[in-house]
C-alpha positions as CSV (number, residue, x, y, z in Angstrom):
1,X,112.5,81.4,231.7
2,X,109.2,80.7,233.5
3,X,107.8,83.5,235.6
4,X,104.9,82.7,237.9
5,X,103.0,85.8,239.0
6,X,100.7,85.5,242.0
7,X,98.5,88.2,243.3
8,X,98.3,88.1,247.1
9,X,95.3,86.4,248.6
10,X,92.2,88.3,249.8
11,X,93.3,90.8,252.4
12,X,91.5,92.4,255.3
13,X,90.4,96.0,254.9
14,X,92.6,98.9,255.9
15,X,91.5,100.6,259.1
16,X,92.7,103.7,261.0
17,X,95.0,101.4,263.0
18,X,96.0,99.1,260.1
19,X,97.8,100.7,257.2
20,X,97.7,99.3,253.7
21,X,101.1,97.8,254.0
22,X,100.2,96.0,257.2
23,X,96.9,94.4,256.0
24,X,97.0,90.6,256.4
25,X,95.2,87.8,254.6
26,X,91.6,86.9,255.5
27,X,90.7,83.2,256.2
28,X,89.5,83.0,252.6
29,X,92.8,84.5,251.4
30,X,94.8,81.9,253.3
31,X,92.6,79.0,252.0
32,X,92.9,80.3,248.4
33,X,96.7,80.6,248.5
34,X,96.9,77.0,249.8
35,X,94.9,75.9,246.8
36,X,97.2,77.9,244.4
37,X,100.2,76.5,246.1
38,X,99.0,72.9,245.7
39,X,98.2,73.7,242.0
40,X,101.7,75.0,241.4
41,X,103.3,72.1,243.2
42,X,101.4,69.7,241.0
43,X,102.5,71.5,237.8
44,X,105.7,70.7,236.0
45,X,107.4,73.9,237.2
46,X,110.1,73.8,239.9
47,X,110.5,77.2,241.6
48,X,114.1,78.3,241.9
49,X,113.5,81.6,243.6
50,X,110.6,83.4,245.4
51,X,110.3,87.2,245.4
52,X,107.6,89.1,247.2
53,X,106.5,92.6,248.0
54,X,107.5,93.5,251.6
55,X,103.8,94.1,252.5
56,X,102.3,91.8,255.1
57,X,99.8,90.2,252.8
58,X,102.3,89.5,250.1
59,X,104.8,88.1,252.6
60,X,102.2,85.9,254.1
61,X,101.1,84.7,250.6
62,X,104.8,83.9,249.7
63,X,105.2,82.0,253.0
64,X,102.1,79.8,252.3
65,X,103.2,79.1,248.7
66,X,106.7,78.2,249.9
67,X,105.2,75.8,252.5
68,X,103.0,74.1,249.9
69,X,105.9,74.0,247.4
70,X,108.3,72.6,250.0
71,X,110.5,75.5,248.9
72,X,113.7,75.1,251.0
73,X,115.5,78.3,250.0
74,X,115.3,81.9,251.3
75,X,112.4,84.0,250.0
76,X,113.5,87.5,249.1
77,X,111.5,90.7,249.7
78,X,111.8,93.1,246.8
79,X,110.8,96.8,246.9
80,X,110.5,96.4,243.1
81,X,107.2,94.6,243.8
82,X,105.7,97.2,246.2
83,X,102.2,98.4,245.2
84,X,102.3,101.1,242.6
85,X,105.9,100.4,241.4
86,X,104.8,98.5,238.3
87,X,107.0,95.4,238.8
88,X,109.3,96.0,235.8
89,X,112.3,96.9,237.9
90,X,112.5,93.3,239.1
91,X,113.8,92.4,235.7
92,X,117.3,93.5,236.9
93,X,117.1,90.5,239.3
94,X,115.7,88.1,236.8
95,X,118.4,88.5,234.2
96,X,120.7,86.4,236.5
97,X,118.6,83.3,236.0
98,X,118.6,81.0,233.0
99,X,115.9,80.4,230.5
100,X,115.2,77.0,232.1
101,X,114.7,78.5,235.6
102,X,111.4,79.3,237.2
103,X,110.9,82.3,239.4
104,X,107.8,83.1,241.5
105,X,106.8,86.7,242.1
106,X,104.1,87.7,244.6
107,X,102.7,91.2,244.1
108,X,99.8,93.5,243.8
109,X,97.2,94.5,241.3
110,X,97.1,96.3,238.9
111,X,101.0,96.1,238.8
112,X,101.2,92.4,238.1
113,X,98.5,92.6,235.4
114,X,100.5,95.2,233.5
115,X,103.7,93.3,234.1
116,X,102.1,90.1,232.7
117,X,101.0,92.1,229.7
118,X,104.5,93.4,229.2
119,X,106.0,89.9,229.4
120,X,103.5,88.8,226.8
121,X,104.6,91.7,224.6
122,X,101.1,93.1,224.4
123,X,100.1,96.0,226.6
124,X,96.5,95.8,225.6
125,X,96.4,92.3,227.0
126,X,96.1,93.8,230.5
127,X,92.5,94.6,229.6
128,X,91.8,90.9,229.2
129,X,93.7,89.6,232.2
130,X,91.7,89.2,235.4
131,X,93.8,89.0,238.5
132,X,91.4,88.4,241.4
133,X,93.1,88.0,244.8
134,X,95.1,84.8,244.8
135,X,95.1,84.4,241.0
136,X,98.2,83.2,239.2
137,X,99.6,83.3,235.7
138,X,102.7,81.4,234.5
139,X,104.5,82.8,231.5
140,X,107.4,81.3,229.5
141,X,109.5,84.2,228.3
142,X,113.1,84.5,227.0
143,X,115.2,86.4,229.5
144,X,117.0,88.1,226.7
145,X,113.9,90.1,225.8
146,X,111.3,89.8,228.6
147,X,108.6,90.1,225.9
148,X,106.6,88.0,223.5
149,X,106.1,85.3,226.2
150,X,103.5,82.5,226.1
151,X,101.0,81.8,228.8
152,X,101.5,78.4,230.4
153,X,98.5,78.8,232.7
154,X,96.2,81.4,234.2
155,X,93.9,80.4,237.0
156,X,92.0,81.8,240.0
157,X,91.6,79.8,243.2
158,X,87.9,79.9,242.8
159,X,88.4,77.6,239.8
160,X,90.2,75.0,241.8
161,X,88.3,72.3,243.8
162,X,91.4,71.3,245.7
């Protein structure tokens, strides 16, 4: 299966009145996610399901991506993608898809970095993956193992001139 991991776009800072889970995207974050959405839309991958952490910034990121992708299905919030949970529990949802399906996950760093390294079957790869806000990596991985995957792409919105 193809798993597209996206770190939420650049988010506003937490304040005494805005908790971490309520932080929204900045204007740059919104712009960056539109770029990433266009990039994914122009790829050969057709997203079958979108999961996102229930935080405001990840939900907003998923909404923008869904808009750019013309994704017509319901996005699903998943507590498995909450900051600090490590993302690996989402595998219980992913086993229901086929190896030809593409699933998009919107989460937080460093969780998605470590999850990407797990999918690649190399925990030390996390040291070499840079997940700036809005960055994405697509990994082809067998759903029977969820390990030893291959990178399809890894890109930051700052590298896109869209």
